[in-house]
Every structure is written in structure tokens, then in C-alpha cells.
Steps between C-alpha positions, in 0.01 A plus 500: 500500500377605842323801357296290269394276787386805701312632206310174457417502871372853472284398204361211703417735786324741260294216357403384848384854582264487199332182617177542699557470876315167520737345247806648671434270792513205258836628366631521860375148572677368190821671598477345846436160341811533284714607792367212716567251213855628466566480874357139512727393215809646671411340836437163333845515345649554837311200652627239256621188674870435511604148399683313779404742776424216744776263386637310800230630737258206457565129568298190416520189708669199339174304508298768325395274211418198724131409535329629820410249769144622487460359150661155552158336483443639148831402350 
């Protein structure tokens, strides 16, 4: 199985060699794009928020839902 993978990579390298130099740069840019996309996806998976991470660390005052004194004239 590994041998067939190496052969396909060798075939890809041979095809790249046949491409004019100007287009080889585009191939390299595309490879860089794919690698960057893969890295972004992996880093985004690692950054997912964990549910309950701040549980017990924040407190709300008992009068949180009470109207503010500043708005008494409007109520």
C-alpha cells in the first residue's frame, strides 16, 4: 500500500516537472493554500469553546432585573 502511494507522488512530481515554470508557481501557491486551509481547520477545532468553562466564576447581583433609578421618570 505504501509503495502505490509513493508511485502516485512520483507521478505527480513528474507531471509538475512537465509544466512550464510560470505555471509551476501556481501549483506551489495552490499547495500552500491547501496546507494553510488544513492548518486553519485543525486550529479551529482546537479553539472550540468548552461548555461550562466559567461556571461559578461570575455572579449577578440580586437586583439585576430591577429597573434602573435613571429611568424612573420613564416608567
